[in-house]
N, C-alpha and C positions, 0 to 999 in steps of 0.2 A: 405463508408457506413459500418456499424458495423454489424456483424453476431448476431444471436440470443444469448441472455444471457444465462449463465450457471445456472443451478439449481433454477430457479425462481419457487416458489410454491404460493398457495393461501395465501391471508391475514389471519393472525391469526396463522400461523405456526412459530415455534421458532426453533432456533438452540442452542443446549447447548453450554456453555463456556468451554474453555480448560485453566486450570491453567497453568501459565507460570513457569516452573522450572528454576533452575540455574544450575543444575549439569549434565544434560543429554545432551551428545554430540554423542550419538550412531548414527549409521546410520540406514535409514528406510530399512526394508525388502522389496525386490523388490515386494513381493505379495501384499503389501499395495497400490501400484500404480493403480489407476482407468484406465479406457480406455481413450484414447486421445480425449477430447472434448473441448479443450482450444478454447475460444472465440478470434479470431483474427481481429484486426482492418485492414481494407483493405486500402493500401497506394497508392496514385497516385504521381508519380515523387519522388524526392529525399526527404529525411527527413530533415528538417530545425529546430534544436532545438528552435531557437528563434521564430519560427512560432508555434511550437506545445507546448512548455512549458507554464505554467501558467503566464498570465500578469494580471496587475492590472485591466484593464477593463473587465476581467472575473467575479470580484468580485463586490458585491453590493456597493453602495454609503457608504461611511464612513471608508472604508479600505485604508491602506497606506502601503509603503514599509518601513519594518524595516531595522534599521541600525545594529541590533544585530542578530546573528544566535545561540547564546547559549541557551541552555534549549529547543530547538527545534528540533523535531525528523528530521532526514535527510533521504529524499527518497533514496538517493544514498547508505546508509547503507543497503538496501535490496538486494544488490548485494555484501555483504561482504563475506570475505573468511569464516568467522565463520559460517554464515548462510549456506553456500554451503557445508562445511564440516558436519555441523549437518544433511543436508539433504542427504549426501552422494553423492552429485553431484561433477563433477571435476570442478577445476578453469576455467573460461572461459574469453576469452579476452573481455575487456570493455573499451569504451571510451564514452564520453558524456558531458552534461552539466546540470546545475540545474538553477531553477529560483530564484530570490530574495525571502526573506521571507516577506509575507504580513500579516499584523496584524490588528486586530480591537478589541480593549480592551484586554481581556483574551484569544482570539481565533487567531490562525495563520494558514497560509496555505502556501504551497510550492510545487514544484514538480521537477522531474529529468528525463530525458531521456537518456537511457544508450543503446549503441550499441552493441549488444551481438554476439560474434563469438564463435563458429558457430550459426546461427540464429535458428536452431533446438533445441538447448539446452533449450532455454526458455520455450517451451512448456512442456518439460520433467519436469522442475523445478516447474511449475505451477501445474502439476498433484500431484507432491509430497506435496506442499502446501495445497492441498485440503483434506490431510488426517489429522486425530488429532495430530498425531506426527509431521507432517510438520508445522501445526499451531503453536505448541509449540516452534518449532525451530524458526519460524518467530517473535513469542513473545520475545524470548530471544534476537533476534537482534534488536528488537525495544527498549527492556530495555538497551541494550548496547549503543544504539544511545542517550539515554537520561541521560547519566551518570552525565552531568553537571546540571541536575535537582535536585541533591541530592538523598539520599537513597528513594527507591521505594518499597512498601510492596503491597501483596495481588493482584499482577498483573494477569489478565486473558485476553484472547483473544477470539473472536467469530467471524464466518463468518457472512458477510452482504449479502451473495448471494440470500439468501432465504427471504429477507426482501420485503414487497411489495414496487413496484416501484424500485427495483433493476436494475441498469444500465448494459449495455453490457460490463462489466469489466471481465477480466480474474479471478480476485480475488478481493474480498472487504472484510476488516476486521476492526473490532472494538477492540481496546486495552484499557484496564482500569487498573489503579493502584492508590494506595494512595501515596501522596508526601507530603512534608512539607508544601506545599502551598495549599493543599486540594486535592479533587478528580482531577485525570488527565485523559483525553481521547485523543487518537490517533485514527483516522479513516484514513486507508490507502487503496487505490484503485490502482491496477495493471492492466495496459492494455499492451496487445501483439500487438504492432504496427509493423506488417510485420516482426516479428521475433525479434524485439527490445523492450525494456522495458521502459514503461512510468509508473512512479509512482506519484501519487498526494496524499498528506497527509494534514489532517486538525488536529489541536491540540488544545485542550481547557483545562484551569484549571477552576474547578468550574462545572457549568453546561454544560453537553455535547452538540457539536454543532448538529443543527437540520439535519437529513439526507436529508430532501427536499430541503434545501439551498445549501448543499453540491453538490447534483445532478443536480441542476440548474447550477452551477458553471461548473461543469464536462462535461455537455452538450454543453457548449460554447466551451470548450477545444476540444471535439471530432469533433465539427462542423469545425474546422480549418483544420483538418486532411484529 
């Protein structure tokens, strides 16, 4: 069962976007960290990545498994050393696995489950990511994971936690940028699964993927935990 969602507000409210810079690697002041309110997915039994990660059956008809992983944001990069340094968090031991990349036209999806040691570290990282400076750090990490997409300009990142119908995720963000192939959108959802990190990302070139469709997919993933 999933605990109550973070920061859900009434329909019509909006969250300002954060521009993603490329030169800031400063640590977050401790005073910017909000109180601990991280949503945690309750886990029964051992975590099995093959059961928790995204599978083709989670996606609507028409999706398929891609043989290429290039130009697709990697959820595993959300535990990169560069992101943790930017947040001012210590490096933590991580192991885990990723799903295949699934595609439907110009939209792709994938997931990664990371086992974090110590398990208490993830909730502190999530708190930092809920600050404007933390979001900017995350935006830089997503940009770095998309280097094979070519030069990106005008990148921004915004929280999805306050959008109508938001899921019980520890963090949801929408990253946008301009690429040589057109507008690029990456929606990333981070779940705290008993102190371990599950990240599911959706990426589209051109029209942004609909949030309602993403949340339908995520509900199937969460239903298996």
